[in-house]
Biopython code that builds the backbone (N, CA, C, O; Angstrom):
import numpy as np
from Bio.PDB.StructureBuilder import StructureBuilder

atoms = [
    (1, "MET", "N", (140.033, 77.393, 69.446)),
    (1, "MET", "CA", (139.511, 78.442, 68.456)),
    (1, "MET", "C", (140.568, 79.443, 68.178)),
    (1, "MET", "O", (141.248, 79.950, 69.070)),
    (2, "LYS", "N", (140.700, 79.742, 66.788)),
    (2, "LYS", "CA", (142.014, 80.581, 66.609)),
    (2, "LYS", "C", (141.467, 81.826, 65.795)),
    (2, "LYS", "O", (140.932, 81.453, 64.751)),
    (3, "THR", "N", (141.450, 83.216, 65.979)),
    (3, "THR", "CA", (140.771, 84.134, 65.577)),
    (3, "THR", "C", (141.742, 85.247, 65.166)),
    (3, "THR", "O", (142.529, 85.549, 66.063)),
    (4, "PHE", "N", (141.859, 85.866, 64.125)),
    (4, "PHE", "CA", (142.536, 87.108, 63.631)),
    (4, "PHE", "C", (141.762, 88.248, 62.989)),
    (4, "PHE", "O", (140.641, 88.008, 62.540)),
    (5, "GLN", "N", (142.271, 89.461, 62.915)),
    (5, "GLN", "CA", (141.659, 90.306, 61.836)),
    (5, "GLN", "C", (142.521, 90.682, 60.998)),
    (5, "GLN", "O", (143.733, 90.740, 61.210)),
    (6, "TYR", "N", (141.803, 91.040, 59.714)),
    (6, "TYR", "CA", (142.506, 91.474, 58.499)),
    (6, "TYR", "C", (141.917, 92.883, 58.042)),
    (6, "TYR", "O", (140.742, 93.080, 58.353)),
    (7, "VAL", "N", (142.463, 93.709, 57.469)),
    (7, "VAL", "CA", (141.752, 94.769, 56.828)),
    (7, "VAL", "C", (142.058, 94.608, 55.237)),
    (7, "VAL", "O", (143.152, 94.535, 54.677)),
    (8, "ILE", "N", (140.740, 94.577, 54.683)),
    (8, "ILE", "CA", (140.843, 94.388, 53.306)),
    (8, "ILE", "C", (141.598, 95.422, 52.331)),
    (8, "ILE", "O", (141.163, 96.571, 52.403)),
    (9, "GLN", "N", (142.483, 95.242, 51.580)),
    (9, "GLN", "CA", (143.365, 96.125, 50.828)),
    (9, "GLN", "C", (143.188, 95.997, 49.243)),
    (9, "GLN", "O", (143.860, 96.703, 48.490)),
    (10, "ASP", "N", (142.416, 95.225, 48.848)),
    (10, "ASP", "CA", (142.139, 95.097, 47.523)),
    (10, "ASP", "C", (141.015, 96.241, 47.153)),
    (10, "ASP", "O", (139.973, 96.302, 47.805)),
    (11, "GLU", "N", (141.270, 97.077, 46.146)),
    (11, "GLU", "CA", (140.674, 98.432, 45.513)),
    (11, "GLU", "C", (139.075, 97.890, 45.337)),
    (11, "GLU", "O", (138.149, 98.667, 45.566)),
    (12, "LEU", "N", (138.853, 96.620, 44.950)),
    (12, "LEU", "CA", (137.495, 96.212, 44.616)),
    (12, "LEU", "C", (136.988, 95.372, 45.880)),
    (12, "LEU", "O", (135.864, 94.873, 45.830)),
    (13, "GLY", "N", (137.714, 95.220, 46.903)),
    (13, "GLY", "CA", (137.188, 94.438, 47.982)),
    (13, "GLY", "C", (136.890, 93.014, 47.657)),
    (13, "GLY", "O", (137.282, 92.566, 46.580)),
    (14, "ILE", "N", (136.244, 92.278, 48.479)),
    (14, "ILE", "CA", (136.100, 90.911, 47.970)),
    (14, "ILE", "C", (135.107, 90.700, 46.848)),
    (14, "ILE", "O", (133.902, 90.779, 47.086)),
    (15, "HIS", "N", (135.590, 90.418, 45.557)),
    (15, "HIS", "CA", (134.828, 90.063, 44.312)),
    (15, "HIS", "C", (134.898, 88.627, 43.879)),
    (15, "HIS", "O", (135.501, 87.786, 44.545)),
    (16, "ALA", "N", (134.352, 88.390, 42.897)),
    (16, "ALA", "CA", (134.031, 86.958, 42.623)),
    (16, "ALA", "C", (135.281, 85.964, 42.610)),
    (16, "ALA", "O", (135.256, 84.868, 43.170)),
    (17, "ARG", "N", (136.382, 86.470, 41.904)),
    (17, "ARG", "CA", (137.655, 85.700, 41.844)),
    (17, "ARG", "C", (138.447, 85.462, 43.035)),
    (17, "ARG", "O", (138.912, 84.335, 43.210)),
    (18, "PRO", "N", (138.649, 86.350, 43.842)),
    (18, "PRO", "CA", (139.310, 85.984, 45.162)),
    (18, "PRO", "C", (138.461, 85.200, 46.057)),
    (18, "PRO", "O", (138.939, 84.281, 46.722)),
    (19, "ALA", "N", (137.063, 85.559, 46.114)),
    (19, "ALA", "CA", (136.209, 84.866, 46.899)),
    (19, "ALA", "C", (136.086, 83.422, 46.742)),
    (19, "ALA", "O", (136.106, 82.615, 47.672)),
    (20, "GLY", "N", (135.926, 83.085, 45.215)),
    (20, "GLY", "CA", (136.043, 81.714, 44.626)),
    (20, "GLY", "C", (137.421, 80.937, 45.076)),
    (20, "GLY", "O", (137.400, 79.725, 45.293)),
    (21, "MET", "N", (138.777, 81.821, 45.216)),
    (21, "MET", "CA", (139.930, 81.183, 45.629)),
    (21, "MET", "C", (139.922, 80.930, 47.067)),
    (21, "MET", "O", (140.465, 79.951, 47.577)),
    (22, "LEU", "N", (139.306, 81.817, 47.692)),
    (22, "LEU", "CA", (139.035, 81.564, 49.397)),
    (22, "LEU", "C", (138.485, 80.552, 49.717)),
    (22, "LEU", "O", (138.876, 79.882, 50.673)),
    (23, "VAL", "N", (137.488, 80.241, 48.999)),
    (23, "VAL", "CA", (136.575, 79.044, 49.219)),
    (23, "VAL", "C", (137.106, 77.865, 49.037)),
    (23, "VAL", "O", (136.862, 76.852, 49.693)),
    (24, "LYS", "N", (138.040, 78.006, 47.903)),
    (24, "LYS", "CA", (138.954, 76.571, 47.666)),
    (24, "LYS", "C", (139.770, 76.454, 48.649)),
    (24, "LYS", "O", (139.832, 75.326, 49.137)),
    (25, "GLU", "N", (140.615, 77.503, 49.236)),
    (25, "GLU", "CA", (141.528, 77.439, 50.171)),
    (25, "GLU", "C", (140.537, 76.876, 51.425)),
    (25, "GLU", "O", (140.830, 75.789, 51.921)),
    (26, "ALA", "N", (139.550, 77.502, 51.853)),
    (26, "ALA", "CA", (139.029, 76.868, 53.120)),
    (26, "ALA", "C", (138.822, 75.612, 53.220)),
    (26, "ALA", "O", (139.116, 74.993, 54.242)),
    (27, "LYS", "N", (138.176, 74.949, 51.958)),
    (27, "LYS", "CA", (137.704, 73.765, 51.803)),
    (27, "LYS", "C", (138.805, 72.632, 51.938)),
    (27, "LYS", "O", (138.436, 71.459, 51.871)),
    (28, "LYS", "N", (140.251, 72.964, 52.139)),
    (28, "LYS", "CA", (141.121, 72.190, 52.534)),
    (28, "LYS", "C", (141.333, 71.683, 53.758)),
    (28, "LYS", "O", (142.035, 70.685, 53.925)),
    (29, "PHE", "N", (140.723, 72.347, 54.767)),
    (29, "PHE", "CA", (140.770, 72.304, 55.993)),
    (29, "PHE", "C", (139.391, 71.527, 56.763)),
    (29, "PHE", "O", (138.273, 71.859, 56.368)),
    (30, "GLU", "N", (139.509, 70.571, 57.780)),
    (30, "GLU", "CA", (138.534, 70.190, 58.477)),
    (30, "GLU", "C", (137.853, 71.315, 59.363)),
    (30, "GLU", "O", (136.639, 71.491, 59.258)),
    (31, "SER", "N", (138.598, 72.065, 60.218)),
    (31, "SER", "CA", (137.915, 73.333, 60.868)),
    (31, "SER", "C", (136.899, 73.903, 60.296)),
    (31, "SER", "O", (136.830, 73.776, 59.073)),
    (32, "LYS", "N", (136.182, 74.428, 60.770)),
    (32, "LYS", "CA", (135.069, 75.313, 60.264)),
    (32, "LYS", "C", (135.588, 76.676, 60.259)),
    (32, "LYS", "O", (135.924, 77.105, 61.363)),
    (33, "ILE", "N", (135.694, 77.274, 59.481)),
    (33, "ILE", "CA", (136.254, 78.751, 59.223)),
    (33, "ILE", "C", (135.148, 79.942, 58.950)),
    (33, "ILE", "O", (134.568, 80.011, 57.866)),
    (34, "THR", "N", (134.958, 80.665, 59.782)),
    (34, "THR", "CA", (134.057, 81.776, 59.699)),
    (34, "THR", "C", (134.419, 82.988, 59.441)),
    (34, "THR", "O", (135.338, 83.453, 60.116)),
    (35, "LEU", "N", (133.841, 83.750, 58.476)),
    (35, "LEU", "CA", (134.322, 85.084, 58.226)),
    (35, "LEU", "C", (133.315, 86.109, 58.850)),
    (35, "LEU", "O", (132.124, 85.824, 58.731)),
    (36, "ALA", "N", (133.595, 87.083, 59.399)),
    (36, "ALA", "CA", (132.856, 87.903, 60.043)),
    (36, "ALA", "C", (133.426, 89.571, 59.710)),
    (36, "ALA", "O", (134.604, 89.910, 59.825)),
    (37, "GLY", "N", (132.248, 90.522, 59.262)),
    (37, "GLY", "CA", (132.487, 91.662, 59.061)),
    (37, "GLY", "C", (131.327, 92.442, 58.320)),
    (37, "GLY", "O", (130.496, 91.833, 57.646)),
    (38, "ASN", "N", (131.306, 93.889, 58.483)),
    (38, "ASN", "CA", (130.354, 94.364, 57.980)),
    (38, "ASN", "C", (129.219, 94.125, 58.433)),
    (38, "ASN", "O", (128.296, 94.415, 57.672)),
    (39, "GLY", "N", (128.887, 93.587, 59.657)),
    (39, "GLY", "CA", (127.791, 93.421, 60.294)),
    (39, "GLY", "C", (127.136, 92.139, 59.942)),
    (39, "GLY", "O", (125.971, 91.843, 60.210)),
    (40, "LYS", "N", (127.980, 91.428, 59.331)),
    (40, "LYS", "CA", (127.423, 89.906, 58.765)),
    (40, "LYS", "C", (128.470, 89.058, 58.925)),
    (40, "LYS", "O", (129.628, 89.459, 59.042)),
    (41, "SER", "N", (128.037, 87.508, 58.944)),
    (41, "SER", "CA", (129.105, 86.385, 59.115)),
    (41, "SER", "C", (128.789, 85.385, 57.895)),
    (41, "SER", "O", (127.735, 85.460, 57.263)),
    (42, "ALA", "N", (129.696, 84.536, 57.648)),
    (42, "ALA", "CA", (129.796, 83.676, 56.455)),
    (42, "ALA", "C", (130.698, 82.693, 56.780)),
    (42, "ALA", "O", (131.792, 82.948, 57.284)),
    (43, "ASP", "N", (130.186, 81.224, 56.443)),
    (43, "ASP", "CA", (130.868, 80.323, 56.413)),
    (43, "ASP", "C", (132.043, 80.409, 55.082)),
    (43, "ASP", "O", (131.688, 80.637, 53.925)),
    (44, "ALA", "N", (133.181, 80.230, 55.405)),
    (44, "ALA", "CA", (134.276, 80.574, 54.579)),
    (44, "ALA", "C", (134.345, 79.627, 53.384)),
    (44, "ALA", "O", (135.170, 79.870, 52.503)),
    (45, "GLY", "N", (133.520, 78.539, 53.284)),
    (45, "GLY", "CA", (133.292, 77.623, 52.398)),
    (45, "GLY", "C", (132.006, 77.884, 51.303)),
    (45, "GLY", "O", (131.725, 77.138, 50.365)),
    (46, "LYS", "N", (131.422, 78.933, 51.615)),
    (46, "LYS", "CA", (130.183, 79.214, 50.885)),
    (46, "LYS", "C", (130.419, 80.489, 50.012)),
    (46, "LYS", "O", (130.670, 81.581, 50.524)),
    (47, "LEU", "N", (130.326, 80.291, 48.685)),
    (47, "LEU", "CA", (130.761, 81.596, 48.015)),
    (47, "LEU", "C", (129.967, 82.669, 48.013)),
    (47, "LEU", "O", (130.267, 83.854, 48.158)),
    (48, "ILE", "N", (128.481, 81.943, 47.760)),
    (48, "ILE", "CA", (127.602, 83.344, 47.750)),
    (48, "ILE", "C", (127.349, 83.982, 49.114)),
    (48, "ILE", "O", (126.986, 85.156, 49.194)),
    (49, "ALA", "N", (127.538, 83.211, 50.184)),
    (49, "ALA", "CA", (127.585, 83.801, 51.449)),
    (49, "ALA", "C", (128.575, 85.036, 51.545)),
    (49, "ALA", "O", (128.236, 86.182, 51.842)),
    (50, "ILE", "N", (129.970, 84.565, 51.214)),
    (50, "ILE", "CA", (130.980, 85.316, 51.192)),
    (50, "ILE", "C", (130.594, 86.959, 50.390)),
    (50, "ILE", "O", (130.661, 88.080, 50.893)),
    (51, "MET", "N", (130.241, 86.602, 49.170)),
    (51, "MET", "CA", (129.930, 87.616, 48.090)),
    (51, "MET", "C", (128.818, 88.564, 48.725)),
    (51, "MET", "O", (128.878, 89.783, 48.565)),
    (52, "GLY", "N", (127.700, 87.890, 49.525)),
    (52, "GLY", "CA", (126.804, 88.807, 50.258)),
    (52, "GLY", "C", (127.219, 89.479, 51.158)),
    (52, "GLY", "O", (126.517, 90.469, 51.366)),
    (53, "MET", "N", (128.384, 89.336, 52.032)),
    (53, "MET", "CA", (128.680, 90.380, 52.988)),
    (53, "MET", "C", (129.157, 91.573, 52.475)),
    (53, "MET", "O", (129.123, 92.545, 53.229)),
    (54, "GLY", "N", (129.586, 91.710, 51.375)),
    (54, "GLY", "CA", (129.750, 93.160, 50.743)),
    (54, "GLY", "C", (130.827, 93.675, 51.074)),
    (54, "GLY", "O", (130.691, 94.896, 50.994)),
    (55, "LEU", "N", (132.115, 93.330, 51.498)),
    (55, "LEU", "CA", (133.067, 93.790, 51.900)),
    (55, "LEU", "C", (133.909, 94.341, 50.878)),
    (55, "LEU", "O", (134.232, 93.826, 49.807)),
    (56, "LYS", "N", (134.294, 95.713, 51.463)),
    (56, "LYS", "CA", (134.978, 96.800, 50.419)),
    (56, "LYS", "C", (136.191, 96.830, 50.884)),
    (56, "LYS", "O", (136.470, 96.142, 51.866)),
    (57, "LYS", "N", (137.243, 97.718, 50.200)),
    (57, "LYS", "CA", (138.448, 98.126, 50.787)),
    (57, "LYS", "C", (138.096, 98.932, 52.079)),
    (57, "LYS", "O", (137.175, 99.715, 52.311)),
    (58, "GLY", "N", (139.354, 98.386, 53.004)),
    (58, "GLY", "CA", (138.946, 99.146, 54.085)),
    (58, "GLY", "C", (138.186, 98.397, 55.377)),
    (58, "GLY", "O", (138.251, 98.755, 56.553)),
    (59, "ALA", "N", (137.482, 97.311, 54.855)),
    (59, "ALA", "CA", (136.552, 96.898, 55.813)),
    (59, "ALA", "C", (137.517, 95.764, 56.629)),
    (59, "ALA", "O", (138.429, 95.089, 56.152)),
    (60, "GLU", "N", (137.070, 95.782, 57.844)),
    (60, "GLU", "CA", (137.686, 94.939, 58.793)),
    (60, "GLU", "C", (137.220, 93.354, 58.829)),
    (60, "GLU", "O", (136.086, 93.107, 59.238)),
    (61, "LEU", "N", (137.890, 92.522, 58.501)),
    (61, "LEU", "CA", (137.478, 91.045, 58.545)),
    (61, "LEU", "C", (137.969, 90.403, 59.828)),
    (61, "LEU", "O", (139.106, 90.594, 60.260)),
    (62, "THR", "N", (137.052, 89.621, 60.430)),
    (62, "THR", "CA", (137.307, 88.727, 61.391)),
    (62, "THR", "C", (137.124, 87.303, 60.964)),
    (62, "THR", "O", (136.063, 86.779, 60.624)),
    (63, "VAL", "N", (138.405, 86.708, 61.034)),
    (63, "VAL", "CA", (138.252, 85.058, 60.637)),
    (63, "VAL", "C", (138.403, 84.233, 61.959)),
    (63, "VAL", "O", (139.202, 84.557, 62.837)),
    (64, "THR", "N", (137.644, 83.229, 62.033)),
    (64, "THR", "CA", (137.832, 82.346, 63.104)),
    (64, "THR", "C", (137.872, 80.993, 62.307)),
    (64, "THR", "O", (137.220, 80.677, 61.311)),
    (65, "ALA", "N", (138.927, 80.192, 63.095)),
    (65, "ALA", "CA", (139.135, 78.780, 62.614)),
    (65, "ALA", "C", (138.784, 78.089, 63.779)),
    (65, "ALA", "O", (139.306, 78.386, 64.854)),
    (66, "GLU", "N", (137.734, 76.961, 63.649)),
    (66, "GLU", "CA", (137.613, 76.158, 64.902)),
    (66, "GLU", "C", (137.703, 74.622, 64.650)),
    (66, "GLU", "O", (136.953, 74.293, 63.731)),
    (67, "GLY", "N", (138.391, 73.598, 65.189)),
    (67, "GLY", "CA", (138.365, 72.288, 64.701)),
    (67, "GLY", "C", (139.959, 71.811, 64.707)),
    (67, "GLY", "O", (140.950, 72.533, 64.814)),
    (68, "PRO", "N", (139.900, 70.540, 64.577)),
    (68, "PRO", "CA", (141.262, 69.732, 64.813)),
    (68, "PRO", "C", (142.431, 70.625, 64.188)),
    (68, "PRO", "O", (143.419, 70.884, 64.875)),
    (69, "ASP", "N", (142.321, 71.047, 63.005)),
    (69, "ASP", "CA", (143.351, 71.822, 62.484)),
    (69, "ASP", "C", (143.521, 73.372, 62.237)),
    (69, "ASP", "O", (144.136, 73.953, 61.343)),
    (70, "GLU", "N", (142.808, 73.855, 63.276)),
    (70, "GLU", "CA", (142.545, 75.253, 63.457)),
    (70, "GLU", "C", (143.726, 75.945, 63.231)),
    (70, "GLU", "O", (143.741, 76.708, 62.265)),
    (71, "GLU", "N", (144.748, 75.836, 63.939)),
    (71, "GLU", "CA", (145.901, 76.412, 63.621)),
    (71, "GLU", "C", (146.699, 76.753, 62.256)),
    (71, "GLU", "O", (147.290, 77.794, 61.970)),
    (72, "ALA", "N", (146.541, 75.550, 61.485)),
    (72, "ALA", "CA", (147.030, 75.310, 60.079)),
    (72, "ALA", "C", (145.815, 76.155, 59.193)),
    (72, "ALA", "O", (146.087, 76.903, 58.254)),
    (73, "ALA", "N", (144.698, 75.936, 59.588)),
    (73, "ALA", "CA", (143.785, 76.760, 59.075)),
    (73, "ALA", "C", (143.876, 78.332, 58.946)),
    (73, "ALA", "O", (144.038, 79.030, 57.945)),
    (74, "ALA", "N", (143.714, 78.681, 60.324)),
    (74, "ALA", "CA", (143.884, 80.250, 60.414)),
    (74, "ALA", "C", (145.190, 80.799, 59.697)),
    (74, "ALA", "O", (145.188, 81.890, 59.126)),
    (75, "ASN", "N", (146.362, 79.936, 59.766)),
    (75, "ASN", "CA", (147.566, 80.608, 59.130)),
    (75, "ASN", "C", (147.422, 80.515, 57.571)),
    (75, "ASN", "O", (147.802, 81.440, 56.853)),
    (76, "ALA", "N", (146.944, 79.540, 57.145)),
    (76, "ALA", "CA", (146.701, 79.708, 55.594)),
    (76, "ALA", "C", (145.732, 80.565, 55.215)),
    (76, "ALA", "O", (145.851, 81.182, 54.156)),
    (77, "MET", "N", (144.564, 80.736, 56.078)),
    (77, "MET", "CA", (143.752, 82.006, 55.563)),
    (77, "MET", "C", (144.311, 83.151, 55.470)),
    (77, "MET", "O", (144.273, 83.838, 54.449)),
    (78, "GLU", "N", (145.063, 83.564, 56.856)),
    (78, "GLU", "CA", (145.905, 84.569, 56.924)),
    (78, "GLU", "C", (147.086, 85.026, 55.961)),
    (78, "GLU", "O", (147.442, 86.181, 55.729)),
    (79, "GLU", "N", (147.583, 83.887, 55.477)),
    (79, "GLU", "CA", (148.655, 84.202, 54.218)),
    (79, "GLU", "C", (147.744, 84.376, 53.095)),
    (79, "GLU", "O", (147.929, 85.417, 52.464)),
    (80, "PHE", "N", (146.665, 83.504, 52.626)),
    (80, "PHE", "CA", (145.978, 84.003, 51.495)),
    (80, "PHE", "C", (145.320, 85.243, 51.651)),
    (80, "PHE", "O", (145.380, 85.803, 50.557)),
    (81, "LEU", "N", (144.723, 85.949, 52.467)),
    (81, "LEU", "CA", (144.346, 87.142, 52.512)),
    (81, "LEU", "C", (145.223, 88.407, 52.176)),
    (81, "LEU", "O", (144.924, 89.443, 51.583)),
    (82, "ARG", "N", (146.423, 87.981, 52.758)),
    (82, "ARG", "CA", (147.742, 89.054, 52.503)),
    (82, "ARG", "C", (148.098, 88.998, 51.222)),
    (82, "ARG", "O", (148.372, 90.029, 50.609)),
    (83, "SER", "N", (148.144, 87.729, 50.624)),
    (83, "SER", "CA", (148.551, 87.602, 49.284)),
    (83, "SER", "C", (147.501, 88.146, 48.106)),
    (83, "SER", "O", (147.886, 88.491, 46.988)),
    (84, "ASN", "N", (146.243, 88.162, 48.502)),
    (84, "ASN", "CA", (145.305, 88.092, 47.501)),
    (84, "ASN", "C", (144.285, 89.338, 47.687)),
    (84, "ASN", "O", (143.772, 89.965, 46.760)),
    (85, "LEU", "N", (144.106, 89.557, 48.996)),
    (85, "LEU", "CA", (143.105, 90.914, 49.319)),
    (85, "LEU", "C", (143.852, 91.904, 50.123)),
    (85, "LEU", "O", (143.311, 92.956, 50.464)),
]
sb = StructureBuilder()
sb.init_structure("model")
sb.init_model(0)
sb.init_chain("A")
sb.init_seg("    ")
for serial, (resi, resn, name, xyz) in enumerate(atoms, 1):
    if name == "N":
        sb.init_residue(resn, " ", resi, " ")
    sb.init_atom(name, np.array(xyz, "f"), 0.0, 1.0, " ", f" {name:<3s}", serial, name[0])
structure = sb.get_structure()
């Protein structure tokens, strides 16, 4: 299991466009990727669940990847978040 934290930098938080891109990125991996923050958690492959977390700017997000390609999945998710959120 690989875990890291990220603080949302985007002024709008996680909104529809980056959430959709995040889901697309997460589905490239076999590992189960979970997002946790704001007292809620969601499967990174489920757009509605991510949107329902209500993560705004400054919110701390914990990302966990667990599975055969967890190292690559965690690295890709971290890079995605830094580039887009």
